[in-house]
mmCIF file of the C-alpha atoms, coordinates in Angstrom:
data_MODEL
# 
_entry.id   MODEL 
# 
loop_
_atom_site.group_PDB 
_atom_site.id 
_atom_site.type_symbol 
_atom_site.label_atom_id 
_atom_site.label_alt_id 
_atom_site.label_comp_id 
_atom_site.label_asym_id 
_atom_site.label_entity_id 
_atom_site.label_seq_id 
_atom_site.pdbx_PDB_ins_code 
_atom_site.Cartn_x 
_atom_site.Cartn_y 
_atom_site.Cartn_z 
_atom_site.occupancy 
_atom_site.B_iso_or_equiv 
_atom_site.pdbx_formal_charge 
_atom_site.auth_seq_id 
_atom_site.auth_comp_id 
_atom_site.auth_asym_id 
_atom_site.auth_atom_id 
_atom_site.pdbx_PDB_model_num 
ATOM 1  C CA . MET A 1 1  ? 18.680  13.440  25.375  1.00 0.00 ? 1  MET A CA 1 
ATOM 2  C CA . GLN A 1 2  ? 21.659  13.217  23.075  1.00 0.00 ? 2  GLN A CA 1 
ATOM 3  C CA . ASP A 1 3  ? 23.567  16.315  21.974  1.00 0.00 ? 3  ASP A CA 1 
ATOM 4  C CA . GLY A 1 4  ? 24.474  16.834  18.350  1.00 0.00 ? 4  GLY A CA 1 
ATOM 5  C CA . PRO A 1 5  ? 22.805  17.058  14.974  1.00 0.00 ? 5  PRO A CA 1 
ATOM 6  C CA . LEU A 1 6  ? 20.851  13.786  15.284  1.00 0.00 ? 6  LEU A CA 1 
ATOM 7  C CA . ASN A 1 7  ? 18.878  12.662  18.267  1.00 0.00 ? 7  ASN A CA 1 
ATOM 8  C CA . THR A 1 8  ? 18.569  8.919   17.709  1.00 0.00 ? 8  THR A CA 1 
ATOM 9  C CA . ASP A 1 9  ? 15.770  8.572   20.281  1.00 0.00 ? 9  ASP A CA 1 
ATOM 10 C CA . LEU A 1 10 ? 13.603  10.999  18.299  1.00 0.00 ? 10 LEU A CA 1 
ATOM 11 C CA . ALA A 1 11 ? 14.587  9.399   14.996  1.00 0.00 ? 11 ALA A CA 1 
ATOM 12 C CA . ASP A 1 12 ? 13.688  5.940   16.330  1.00 0.00 ? 12 ASP A CA 1 
ATOM 13 C CA . ALA A 1 13 ? 10.337  7.216   17.611  1.00 0.00 ? 13 ALA A CA 1 
ATOM 14 C CA . ALA A 1 14 ? 9.576   8.841   14.253  1.00 0.00 ? 14 ALA A CA 1 
ATOM 15 C CA . ASP A 1 15 ? 10.480  5.600   12.447  1.00 0.00 ? 15 ASP A CA 1 
ATOM 16 C CA . THR A 1 16 ? 8.122   3.653   14.705  1.00 0.00 ? 16 THR A CA 1 
ATOM 17 C CA . VAL A 1 17 ? 5.277   6.093   14.035  1.00 0.00 ? 17 VAL A CA 1 
ATOM 18 C CA . ALA A 1 18 ? 5.939   6.033   10.282  1.00 0.00 ? 18 ALA A CA 1 
ATOM 19 C CA . GLN A 1 19 ? 6.062   2.244   10.292  1.00 0.00 ? 19 GLN A CA 1 
ATOM 20 C CA . SER A 1 20 ? 2.773   2.013   12.212  1.00 0.00 ? 20 SER A CA 1 
ATOM 21 C CA . GLN A 1 21 ? 1.063   4.482   9.902   1.00 0.00 ? 21 GLN A CA 1 
ATOM 22 C CA . TYR A 1 22 ? 2.266   2.731   6.767   1.00 0.00 ? 22 TYR A CA 1 
ATOM 23 C CA . GLN A 1 23 ? 1.244   -0.691  8.120   1.00 0.00 ? 23 GLN A CA 1 
ATOM 24 C CA . ALA A 1 24 ? -2.213  0.690   8.883   1.00 0.00 ? 24 ALA A CA 1 
ATOM 25 C CA . LEU A 1 25 ? -2.472  1.852   5.249   1.00 0.00 ? 25 LEU A CA 1 
ATOM 26 C CA . LEU A 1 26 ? -1.358  -1.557  3.949   1.00 0.00 ? 26 LEU A CA 1 
ATOM 27 C CA . ASP A 1 27 ? -3.956  -3.239  6.167   1.00 0.00 ? 27 ASP A CA 1 
ATOM 28 C CA . ARG A 1 28 ? -6.672  -0.862  4.925   1.00 0.00 ? 28 ARG A CA 1 
ATOM 29 C CA . ILE A 1 29 ? -5.728  -1.540  1.306   1.00 0.00 ? 29 ILE A CA 1 
ATOM 30 C CA . SER A 1 30 ? -5.919  -5.303  1.907   1.00 0.00 ? 30 SER A CA 1 
ATOM 31 C CA . LEU A 1 31 ? -9.294  -5.019  3.619   1.00 0.00 ? 31 LEU A CA 1 
ATOM 32 C CA . HIS A 1 32 ? -10.826 -3.066  0.733   1.00 0.00 ? 32 HIS A CA 1 
ATOM 33 C CA . PHE A 1 33 ? -9.109  -5.221  -1.923  1.00 0.00 ? 33 PHE A CA 1 
ATOM 34 C CA . TRP A 1 34 ? -10.411 -8.513  -0.516  1.00 0.00 ? 34 TRP A CA 1 
ATOM 35 C CA . ALA A 1 35 ? -13.897 -7.022  -0.048  1.00 0.00 ? 35 ALA A CA 1 
ATOM 36 C CA . ARG A 1 36 ? -13.796 -5.728  -3.642  1.00 0.00 ? 36 ARG A CA 1 
ATOM 37 C CA . ASP A 1 37 ? -14.694 -2.323  -2.284  1.00 0.00 ? 37 ASP A CA 1 
ATOM 38 C CA . TRP A 1 38 ? -13.157 -0.338  -5.131  1.00 0.00 ? 38 TRP A CA 1 
ATOM 39 C CA . GLN A 1 39 ? -14.675 2.965   -4.034  1.00 0.00 ? 39 GLN A CA 1 
ATOM 40 C CA . ALA A 1 40 ? -13.099 2.689   -0.571  1.00 0.00 ? 40 ALA A CA 1 
ATOM 41 C CA . LEU A 1 41 ? -9.847  1.504   -2.131  1.00 0.00 ? 41 LEU A CA 1 
ATOM 42 C CA . GLU A 1 42 ? -9.684  4.718   -4.171  1.00 0.00 ? 42 GLU A CA 1 
ATOM 43 C CA . THR A 1 43 ? -9.134  6.626   -0.925  1.00 0.00 ? 43 THR A CA 1 
ATOM 44 C CA . CYS A 1 44 ? -5.844  4.760   -0.455  1.00 0.00 ? 44 CYS A CA 1 
ATOM 45 C CA . PHE A 1 45 ? -4.213  5.876   -3.710  1.00 0.00 ? 45 PHE A CA 1 
ATOM 46 C CA . VAL A 1 46 ? -3.232  9.144   -5.312  1.00 0.00 ? 46 VAL A CA 1 
ATOM 47 C CA . ILE A 1 47 ? -3.672  9.838   -8.993  1.00 0.00 ? 47 ILE A CA 1 
ATOM 48 C CA . PRO A 1 48 ? -1.591  9.729   -11.072 1.00 0.00 ? 48 PRO A CA 1 
ATOM 49 C CA . ASN A 1 49 ? -0.369  6.436   -9.624  1.00 0.00 ? 49 ASN A CA 1 
ATOM 50 C CA . ARG A 1 50 ? 2.837   4.835   -10.867 1.00 0.00 ? 50 ARG A CA 1 
ATOM 51 C CA . VAL A 1 51 ? 3.283   1.074   -10.607 1.00 0.00 ? 51 VAL A CA 1 
ATOM 52 C CA . SER A 1 52 ? 6.724   -0.327  -11.418 1.00 0.00 ? 52 SER A CA 1 
ATOM 53 C CA . CYS A 1 53 ? 8.292   -3.753  -11.616 1.00 0.00 ? 53 CYS A CA 1 
ATOM 54 C CA . GLN A 1 54 ? 11.538  -5.038  -13.081 1.00 0.00 ? 54 GLN A CA 1 
ATOM 55 C CA . ASP A 1 55 ? 10.371  -5.133  -16.685 1.00 0.00 ? 55 ASP A CA 1 
ATOM 56 C CA . ALA A 1 56 ? 7.523   -2.636  -16.885 1.00 0.00 ? 56 ALA A CA 1 
ATOM 57 C CA . GLU A 1 57 ? 6.039   0.544   -15.551 1.00 0.00 ? 57 GLU A CA 1 
ATOM 58 C CA . ARG A 1 58 ? 2.505   1.862   -15.792 1.00 0.00 ? 58 ARG A CA 1 
ATOM 59 C CA . VAL A 1 59 ? 0.964   5.163   -14.773 1.00 0.00 ? 59 VAL A CA 1 
ATOM 60 C CA . PHE A 1 60 ? -2.739  5.296   -13.960 1.00 0.00 ? 60 PHE A CA 1 
ATOM 61 C CA . HIS A 1 61 ? -4.240  8.723   -14.628 1.00 0.00 ? 61 HIS A CA 1 
ATOM 62 C CA . SER A 1 62 ? -7.695  8.026   -13.219 1.00 0.00 ? 62 SER A CA 1 
ATOM 63 C CA . TYR A 1 63 ? -9.431  5.706   -10.808 1.00 0.00 ? 63 TYR A CA 1 
ATOM 64 C CA . ALA A 1 64 ? -11.461 4.434   -13.763 1.00 0.00 ? 64 ALA A CA 1 
ATOM 65 C CA . ASP A 1 65 ? -8.194  3.182   -15.317 1.00 0.00 ? 65 ASP A CA 1 
ATOM 66 C CA . TRP A 1 66 ? -6.998  1.674   -12.033 1.00 0.00 ? 66 TRP A CA 1 
ATOM 67 C CA . GLN A 1 67 ? -10.167 -0.227  -11.018 1.00 0.00 ? 67 GLN A CA 1 
ATOM 68 C CA . PRO A 1 68 ? -10.175 -2.889  -13.795 1.00 0.00 ? 68 PRO A CA 1 
ATOM 69 C CA . VAL A 1 69 ? -6.558  -3.739  -13.004 1.00 0.00 ? 69 VAL A CA 1 
ATOM 70 C CA . LEU A 1 70 ? -7.354  -4.107  -9.304  1.00 0.00 ? 70 LEU A CA 1 
ATOM 71 C CA . ALA A 1 71 ? -10.392 -6.257  -10.109 1.00 0.00 ? 71 ALA A CA 1 
ATOM 72 C CA . ALA A 1 72 ? -8.333  -8.460  -12.444 1.00 0.00 ? 72 ALA A CA 1 
ATOM 73 C CA . GLY A 1 73 ? -5.736  -8.902  -9.710  1.00 0.00 ? 73 GLY A CA 1 
ATOM 74 C CA . ARG A 1 74 ? -8.427  -9.850  -7.221  1.00 0.00 ? 74 ARG A CA 1 
ATOM 75 C CA . ASP A 1 75 ? -9.952  -12.323 -9.703  1.00 0.00 ? 75 ASP A CA 1 
ATOM 76 C CA . SER A 1 76 ? -6.505  -13.838 -10.204 1.00 0.00 ? 76 SER A CA 1 
ATOM 77 C CA . TYR A 1 77 ? -6.220  -14.539 -6.474  1.00 0.00 ? 77 TYR A CA 1 
ATOM 78 C CA . ASP A 1 78 ? -9.637  -16.244 -6.584  1.00 0.00 ? 78 ASP A CA 1 
ATOM 79 C CA . ARG A 1 79 ? -8.539  -18.463 -9.470  1.00 0.00 ? 79 ARG A CA 1 
ATOM 80 C CA . ILE A 1 80 ? -5.550  -19.768 -7.520  1.00 0.00 ? 80 ILE A CA 1 
ATOM 81 C CA . GLY A 1 81 ? -7.604  -20.232 -4.357  1.00 0.00 ? 81 GLY A CA 1 
ATOM 82 C CA . ALA A 1 82 ? -5.894  -17.509 -2.324  1.00 0.00 ? 82 ALA A CA 1 
ATOM 83 C CA . LYS A 1 83 ? -7.863  -16.333 0.693   1.00 0.00 ? 83 LYS A CA 1 
ATOM 84 C CA . GLU A 1 84 ? -5.412  -13.765 2.066   1.00 0.00 ? 84 GLU A CA 1 
ATOM 85 C CA . TYR A 1 85 ? -2.397  -11.744 1.057   1.00 0.00 ? 85 TYR A CA 1 
ATOM 86 C CA . HIS A 1 86 ? -0.427  -9.788  3.624   1.00 0.00 ? 86 HIS A CA 1 
ATOM 87 C CA . ARG A 1 87 ? 2.030   -6.980  3.048   1.00 0.00 ? 87 ARG A CA 1 
ATOM 88 C CA . LEU A 1 88 ? 4.218   -6.163  6.007   1.00 0.00 ? 88 LEU A CA 1 
ATOM 89 C CA . CYS A 1 89 ? 6.035   -2.908  6.625   1.00 0.00 ? 89 CYS A CA 1 
ATOM 90 C CA . ARG A 1 90 ? 9.383   -3.838  8.104   1.00 0.00 ? 90 ARG A CA 1 
ATOM 91 C CA . GLU A 1 91 ? 10.931  -0.389  8.001   1.00 0.00 ? 91 GLU A CA 1 
ATOM 92 C CA . ALA A 1 92 ? 9.822   3.169   7.284   1.00 0.00 ? 92 ALA A CA 1 
# 
C-alpha cells in the first residue's frame, strides 16, 4: 500500500468499478431502447433530464415528455436500417 494522500491502487480499483457499473447501465439502456420497452427505460433516467449537444439543450421534466423523443430516435434507426448501436464506457 502506498503512503500519502492518494493511494493509486484504490483509485484504480474504484475507477474499474465505476466503469463497470456505468457500462452495465449503458447496456441496460440499449436493451430497453431496442426492445422499445419505454417503461423499463424510464428506470434508467432521472427527471428532470438534461440533454445537450453543440447547438442545443433540452430539459425533460417528465417521462411523458421524454418517451416520444426516445420513440422517434428508435424509429429513425429503423428507417436507416440500423440493427444495433453500442455505447462504450472507456473511462469513469
